[in-house]
N, C-alpha and C positions, 0 to 999 in steps of 0.2 A: 504494500500500500504506500502511496505517496502522500505525505502530509503537507507538502508545500513549504517546509521549513528548511532554510538554507544553512542554518548553523550560525548565522551572524545576528547580532543584536540589532534591532531597529534603532538607528541612531537618532531618530526624531520622536521616538515614543516617550511619553511622560513616565518618569520614574519618581515615586513618592520619596520624601526625605528619609523615611525609615529604611527603605531598600537601597538608597544611594550609597555606593561604596567606592573605594579607591579604584576599582576596576572600571566603574562608570565614569569617574573623573578622568582617568587616563584615556579612555575611549573618546570622551568629549574633547580632550586636549589634542589628541591625534587628529580628530576630525577638523578642528580649527587650524592645525598646522597644514593639513591637506588643502583646505580652502585657501589659506594664505599662499601656498605654493602654486596652486592653480591660478590665483590672481596675479602673482608675480610672473608666471610664464606667459599669461595672456598679455600683460603689459609689455613684456620684452618682445613678443611676437608681433605686436601691433605696429604698423608702420608709423613713423614719426609724423605728427601733424605739421602741415606746411605752415611756416611762419611768414606772415605777410607784413612783418614790420619793415618799414622803409629806413634807409639811412637818414641821419638827422637832416641833412640838407634837402633831401627830397620830401621828407615829412613836413619841414617848414615851408617848402615851396607849395605843397598841396594845401597846407593850412592857409597860406596867404591867398592862394587862388580861390579857395572856398570862401574866405572872408570877403573877397571882391565879387563874389557871385559867379565864378567861373568853375565849371565842372572839368577838373583836370584828371585825365586818365593816364596812369603811368604804366608803361609796358613792364613785363617781368624781366628780371636780370638775364643778361645774355642775348636779348633780342637786339637786332641791329638798330632799330629806331631808338631804343633806349640808349645805346652806346653813342649814337651820333647826336643825341639831344643835348643842346647846350643852354636850354632855358634855365634861368636861375633868378633868385631873388636877392637884391642888394639891400641889406638891412640898414646900412648907413644912409643911403639915398632914398630908401623906402620905395624902390622901383623894382618892377619885374622886367627882366630882360628876356624876351621871348625869341625863340628860334622857330620861325614859321616856314614850312615848306609847302608852297602852293603847287597843286597839281591840277591841271586842266587838260583832260584828255582831248577835248575838242581843239584846244590851242595847239597841241602837238600835231594834230592832223592838219590844221591850217598852216603851221610852219613847214610841214613836209610838202604841202601843196605849193606854198610860196617858194620853196627852194627849187621846185620843178619849173616855175615860171620866172625867168630872169628879170623881167621888168618889175615884178612884185617884190623880188628879193631886195631891191634897192630902197624900199621905203623904210623910214626910221623905226616904225613901230614893230617891224618884224624882228629887230634885234632882241627885243624882250621876249617875243614868242619863240625864238629859236631854241631857247633852253627853258622850257616851262617848269622843270623840276629843280631849278636852281634855288637854294634856300635864301631867304632874305632875313636879315637880322634887324630887329627893331627894339627900341627902348621907349617905354611910355611911363609917364608918371600917373599911377593909378589911384592916387589918394582922393 
C-alpha cells in the first residue's frame, strides 16, 4: 500500500510550542539558508540593469535645455551622432552652444540637378545647396 508519505517533514506545517524541538529549529534554519542561497544565485544570474545616468556635462546640458522648454534627446554612448555632437552649455555666459546639422533631402536632389546644368551651377545660392549636410554652429543667448 502507498501512503503518500515521502519521509520528509512538511516545512510549512504548524508545529505547536510543546512539540517544537531542536530538530524543528535546525530544519527551519536550513530552510532559511536554502532560501537565502536561492536568492543570492538569482541575483548573480540576473543581468545587470542598464544605467542611464549621463555624464555630468550632458546631464547639465539636458537640464538647461529642459529649463528652456527644449526636448533634448541624447543618443546612447558609442553612437556616431553622439560622438560628433559638440552642443554644450557655457555656465559663465549662460548660453547654449548648439551644433545643428541641417539635412534637406530635396536640396540634395536640387544640387545634383544644378550640377548637371552648367548655367544653374553659377548662381550664388547653389553654393549653400551643394553641401546640405554641412553642420552649422550657432550660439544664442537663451535667457
